[in-house]
SETOR-39144 format. One line per 5 residues: their letters; for each residue z, y, x of C-alpha. Coordinates in nm, 2 decimals. Layout:
a = Z/Y/X  ...
This chain:
msqkv = 0.00/0.00/0.00  -0.11/0.34/0.14  0.12/0.64/0.12  0.08/1.02/0.18  0.34/1.30/0.19
vvglm = 0.20/1.60/-0.01  0.33/1.94/-0.10  0.21/2.08/-0.44  0.23/2.45/-0.49  0.21/2.64/-0.82
sgtsl = 0.26/2.99/-0.95  0.20/3.03/-1.32  0.16/3.30/-1.58  0.53/3.37/-1.60  0.52/3.51/-1.24
dgida = 0.88/3.38/-1.17  0.78/3.27/-0.82  0.62/2.98/-0.63  0.72/2.63/-0.73  0.70/2.37/-0.45
alvti = 0.71/2.00/-0.50  0.73/1.76/-0.20  0.61/1.42/-0.32  0.49/1.08/-0.19  0.17/0.95/-0.34
sedeh = 0.11/0.58/-0.30  -0.15/0.35/-0.43  -0.22/-0.02/-0.42  -0.55/-0.21/-0.35  -0.65/-0.15/-0.72
qkiqv = -0.61/0.23/-0.68  -0.30/0.23/-0.91  -0.13/0.55/-0.82  0.24/0.63/-0.81  0.39/0.97/-0.75
klihf = 0.75/1.02/-0.65  0.93/1.35/-0.62  1.13/1.39/-0.29  1.24/1.75/-0.34  1.16/2.06/-0.55
stlty = 1.23/2.42/-0.48  1.12/2.77/-0.60  1.05/3.07/-0.38  1.14/3.35/-0.62  0.92/3.66/-0.63
petmr = 1.11/3.99/-0.56  1.05/4.23/-0.85  0.82/4.44/-0.63  0.59/4.14/-0.58  0.60/4.05/-0.95
arila = 0.50/4.41/-1.03  0.22/4.39/-0.77  0.07/4.08/-0.93  0.11/4.21/-1.28  -0.09/4.52/-1.18
lcdps = -0.37/4.30/-1.06  -0.39/4.13/-1.40  -0.45/4.47/-1.56  -0.82/4.57/-1.53  -0.72/4.94/-1.57
karle = -0.49/4.92/-1.26  -0.64/4.65/-1.03  -0.81/4.79/-0.72  -1.04/4.58/-0.49  -0.82/4.67/-0.18
disit = -0.50/4.55/-0.36  -0.67/4.23/-0.47  -0.79/4.15/-0.11  -0.45/4.24/0.04  -0.25/4.04/-0.21
nmllg = -0.47/3.74/-0.17  -0.37/3.72/0.20  -0.01/3.82/0.13  0.03/3.54/-0.12  -0.12/3.30/0.13
elfae = 0.18/3.39/0.35  0.43/3.34/0.06  0.27/3.01/-0.04  0.31/2.89/0.32  0.67/3.00/0.32
aakkv = 0.73/2.80/0.00  0.58/2.49/0.15  0.79/2.52/0.47  1.10/2.59/0.26  1.07/2.27/0.05
vaqag = 0.99/2.05/0.35  1.29/2.19/0.55  1.53/2.14/0.25  1.42/1.78/0.23  1.51/1.73/0.59
lemkd = 1.15/1.68/0.71  0.92/1.87/0.94  0.57/2.00/0.87  0.43/1.73/1.10  0.55/1.48/0.85
vdlis = 0.33/1.63/0.58  -0.03/1.50/0.53  -0.15/1.76/0.28  -0.07/2.08/0.10  -0.23/2.15/-0.24
shgqt = -0.21/2.49/-0.40  -0.30/2.61/-0.74  -0.28/2.97/-0.63  -0.20/3.26/-0.86  -0.43/3.33/-1.15
ifhqp = -0.51/3.70/-1.19  -0.82/3.67/-1.41  -0.95/3.39/-1.64  -1.26/3.44/-1.86  -1.37/3.10/-2.00
egkkv = -1.60/3.25/-2.26  -1.96/3.30/-2.14  -2.07/3.65/-2.06  -2.44/3.75/-2.02  -2.50/3.89/-1.68
edyti = -2.86/3.95/-1.56  -3.04/3.63/-1.67  -2.72/3.41/-1.65  -2.44/3.33/-1.88  -2.13/3.35/-1.66
tstlq = -1.78/3.22/-1.70  -1.53/3.30/-1.43  -1.17/3.26/-1.30  -0.99/3.40/-1.00  -0.69/3.25/-0.83
igdia = -0.55/3.42/-0.52  -0.33/3.30/-0.23  -0.57/3.23/0.05  -0.56/2.86/0.15  -0.68/2.94/0.51
viaer = -0.36/3.14/0.56  -0.15/2.85/0.43  -0.33/2.60/0.66  -0.29/2.83/0.96  0.08/2.90/0.90
tgvmt = 0.18/2.54/0.83  -0.06/2.35/1.05  -0.14/2.12/0.75  -0.48/2.07/0.58  -0.47/2.27/0.25
vgdfr = -0.67/2.22/-0.07  -0.70/2.49/-0.34  -0.92/2.69/-0.58  -0.97/2.40/-0.82  -1.08/2.57/-1.14
trdma = -1.42/2.71/-1.04  -1.58/2.36/-0.99  -1.50/2.26/-1.35  -1.65/2.59/-1.47  -1.97/2.52/-1.27
vggqg = -2.04/2.22/-1.49  -1.97/2.40/-1.82  -1.59/2.35/-1.84  -1.33/2.62/-1.91  -1.15/2.56/-1.58
aplvp = -0.84/2.47/-1.78  -0.63/2.29/-1.86  -0.61/2.08/-1.55  -0.27/1.91/-1.59  -0.41/1.66/-1.85
yaddl = -0.59/1.47/-1.58  -0.26/1.37/-1.43  -0.10/1.32/-1.78  -0.37/1.06/-1.86  -0.34/0.89/-1.52
lfrad = 0.04/0.87/-1.51  0.19/0.88/-1.86  -0.02/0.68/-2.12  0.18/0.43/-2.32  0.04/0.09/-2.44
sngri = 0.13/0.09/-2.81  0.21/0.45/-2.92  0.06/0.79/-2.86  0.24/1.07/-2.67  0.20/1.44/-2.65
lanig = 0.30/1.62/-2.33  0.36/1.99/-2.38  0.40/2.23/-2.10  0.57/2.56/-2.20  0.51/2.81/-1.92
gianv = 0.38/3.17/-1.98  0.11/3.00/-2.18  0.18/2.68/-2.37  -0.05/2.38/-2.35  -0.06/2.02/-2.48
tvlpp = -0.21/1.69/-2.37  -0.26/1.45/-2.65  -0.25/1.09/-2.52  -0.37/0.81/-2.75  -0.23/0.46/-2.69
teshe = -0.39/0.27/-2.40  -0.55/0.03/-2.65  -0.70/0.32/-2.86  -1.06/0.43/-2.84  -0.96/0.80/-2.91
qvlaf = -1.03/1.05/-2.63  -0.75/1.23/-2.44  -0.74/1.59/-2.57  -0.58/1.89/-2.41  -0.58/2.26/-2.47
dtgpg = -0.38/2.58/-2.46  -0.20/2.64/-2.79  -0.13/3.00/-2.72  0.17/3.20/-2.59  0.46/3.01/-2.44
nmlid = 0.72/3.22/-2.27  0.49/3.52/-2.20  0.56/3.72/-2.51  0.93/3.62/-2.52  0.98/3.73/-2.16
aftmw = 0.82/4.07/-2.22  1.02/4.13/-2.53  1.34/4.03/-2.35  1.27/4.27/-2.07  1.23/4.56/-2.31
atngk = 1.52/4.46/-2.52  1.75/4.46/-2.22  1.60/4.76/-2.04  1.49/4.53/-1.76  1.83/4.36/-1.70
qtydk = 1.69/4.02/-1.81  1.34/3.89/-1.74  1.38/3.60/-1.98  1.59/3.50/-2.28  1.84/3.27/-2.11
ngeia = 1.91/2.96/-2.32  1.74/3.14/-2.61  2.07/3.33/-2.67  1.90/3.66/-2.79  1.67/3.48/-3.03
aagnv = 1.96/3.28/-3.17  2.14/3.61/-3.26  1.84/3.73/-3.46  1.65/3.64/-3.78  1.28/3.56/-3.81
deqwl = 1.07/3.82/-4.00  0.86/3.57/-4.20  0.61/3.83/-4.32  0.54/3.96/-3.96  0.52/3.60/-3.84
eelld = 0.25/3.52/-4.09  0.05/3.82/-3.96  0.09/3.70/-3.61  -0.03/3.35/-3.70  -0.35/3.50/-3.83
hdyyr = -0.47/3.56/-3.47  -0.83/3.43/-3.42  -0.73/3.21/-3.12  -0.52/2.98/-3.33  -0.83/2.89/-3.54
lpapk = -1.05/2.80/-3.25  -1.13/2.43/-3.20  -1.03/2.25/-2.89  -1.11/2.25/-2.60  -0.99/2.60/-2.56
stgre = -0.79/2.79/-2.30  -0.63/3.14/-2.28  -0.41/3.35/-2.06  -0.27/3.69/-1.99  -0.61/3.85/-2.08
lfgfd = -0.54/3.77/-2.45  -0.16/3.74/-2.48  -0.04/3.95/-2.19  0.12/4.29/-2.14  -0.10/4.50/-2.37
yakel = -0.08/4.26/-2.66  0.30/4.23/-2.62  0.34/4.61/-2.60  0.13/4.65/-2.91  0.35/4.40/-3.11
wnaka = 0.67/4.55/-2.98  0.57/4.90/-3.08  0.43/4.79/-3.42  0.78/4.69/-3.53  0.99/4.99/-3.43
dlgpe = 1.21/4.94/-3.74  1.30/4.58/-3.65  1.60/4.51/-3.43  1.54/4.36/-3.08  1.71/4.03/-3.16
dkiat = 1.49/3.99/-3.47  1.18/4.07/-3.27  1.27/3.80/-3.01  1.36/3.55/-3.28  1.02/3.61/-3.45
itelt = 0.82/3.58/-3.13  1.01/3.27/-3.03  0.93/3.12/-3.37  0.56/3.21/-3.31  0.56/2.99/-2.99
artia = 0.74/2.70/-3.17  0.52/2.72/-3.48  0.19/2.73/-3.29  0.28/2.44/-3.07  0.41/2.23/-3.36
eeckr = 0.11/2.30/-3.58  -0.13/2.18/-3.32  0.08/1.87/-3.25  0.10/1.77/-3.62  -0.28/1.75/-3.64
fidsy = -0.28/1.44/-3.42  0.04/1.25/-3.53  -0.14/1.00/-3.75  -0.48/0.95/-3.58  -0.32/0.92/-3.23
kiqei = -0.01/0.73/-3.35  0.22/1.00/-3.19  0.58/0.91/-3.17  0.70/1.11/-2.87  0.66/1.47/-2.74
fisgg = 0.77/1.54/-2.39  0.83/1.90/-2.28  0.80/2.05/-1.93  0.80/2.40/-1.79  1.06/2.68/-1.83
gwynq = 1.04/2.66/-2.21  1.24/2.34/-2.21  1.55/2.54/-2.11  1.52/2.78/-2.40  1.75/2.59/-2.65
tlrkr = 1.65/2.81/-2.95  1.28/2.75/-2.88  1.35/2.37/-2.85  1.55/2.36/-3.18  1.28/2.55/-3.36
lqanl = 1.01/2.33/-3.22  1.20/2.02/-3.35  1.25/2.18/-3.69  0.88/2.24/-3.73  0.79/1.88/-3.65
ppsik = 0.84/1.57/-3.87  1.19/1.41/-3.82  1.03/1.09/-3.70  0.90/1.26/-3.38  1.12/1.23/-3.08
lgstd = 1.14/1.54/-2.86  1.24/1.50/-2.50  1.19/1.63/-2.15  0.95/1.49/-1.89  1.26/1.41/-1.69
elgiq = 1.27/1.09/-1.90  0.93/1.00/-1.75  1.05/1.06/-1.40  0.90/1.40/-1.37  1.14/1.70/-1.34
adake = 1.05/1.94/-1.62  1.02/2.25/-1.41  0.85/2.07/-1.12  0.57/1.90/-1.32  0.29/2.15/-1.26
aivfa = 0.35/2.16/-0.89  0.36/1.78/-0.88  0.03/1.77/-1.07  -0.14/1.99/-0.82  -0.02/1.77/-0.54
llgyq = -0.20/1.48/-0.71  -0.52/1.68/-0.77  -0.53/1.77/-0.40  -0.48/1.41/-0.31  -0.77/1.30/-0.53
cinkr = -0.99/1.58/-0.38  -0.95/1.46/-0.02  -1.02/1.11/-0.14  -1.35/1.23/-0.29  -1.25/1.13/-0.65
pnnlp = -1.33/1.33/-0.96  -1.01/1.51/-1.07  -1.10/1.69/-1.39  -1.09/1.56/-1.75  -1.40/1.67/-1.93
satga = -1.25/1.60/-2.28  -0.99/1.86/-2.20  -1.19/2.13/-2.03  -1.52/2.08/-2.20  -1.70/2.01/-1.88
sapvi = -2.03/1.82/-1.90  -1.93/1.58/-1.63  -1.64/1.46/-1.41  -1.64/1.65/-1.08  -1.43/1.67/-0.76
mgkia = -1.24/2.00/-0.78  -1.09/2.18/-0.49  -1.19/2.35/-0.16  -1.05/2.24/0.17  -0.91/2.45/0.46
la = -0.86/2.22/0.76  -0.56/2.26/0.98
């Protein structure tokens, strides 16, 4: 049985920092893959760095010079995150075979736009992999999403490839829901089923909740810890119905979204539109929006995919109010749990997934899931910076 030591790096739409997962990836002669987490850590962004990245996500503020500088600066920080997780595990960089980095998304446009004689989709992740490889001395893979887009995919979601590879059950269906800044689900039919694996973004996860919390606390909190603020408020059902009328929720899968649709401008518009509503009630309502939109998408597949279990990963798992509201919006027969039960630490899952995607890339194996991204064919995603 062959084995590699890999660092997976991930920075998501919540902009909390860089998650680093140190894993071993082993496979037998039948290419059956097992992933084991050795250590997980987060390199938290200082508020100045978070503000810098947020500015790059705003087309009215982003400057070419700042994008270029931050691309290289983030390469330095991603390298630091890799070195930190390896050192905390009691290993050295020479023990690591591969680093695989998602990078930091600052723009994602999956809908085709007519430019010259071409219809163009595009996405941009920064955090230069050449810098990571140079600072660590380890071969680094990154920039995954563009290859999927090159064959007609949306470049997202990418996590479902790993979900399908690692977590399918024989006799019952499962849904794996990741609640980061954006929420996404992977719908896994039983192994014996002929149904396709489906995956897509359901809409906002923590993104709107985090923005509302920051404004409600005058910047003292960047997220609603344990859902305590939402728990103190009441849902405005009339406003919620208006929010649920957003066009995105009616789009068929596969679909993906991001800060361009549910980011700062949209959050500010909603916050200001309800000046007469108390901050606790605003946060309770926006938390219910996340719970309701995830639950409604999940319910569509319960019967046809024989769904019995939903496993949550990402920061949303720690929001107890969000979790309770998600369970309340699902049929009582559905078990709601954490991916910890599957051997994958909830907040480490995405970093672990990108370790696996990088591993498949260097082994020259397709690592996208066309039924999730809408791609016309399986492709090998990722670009390589040699040490």
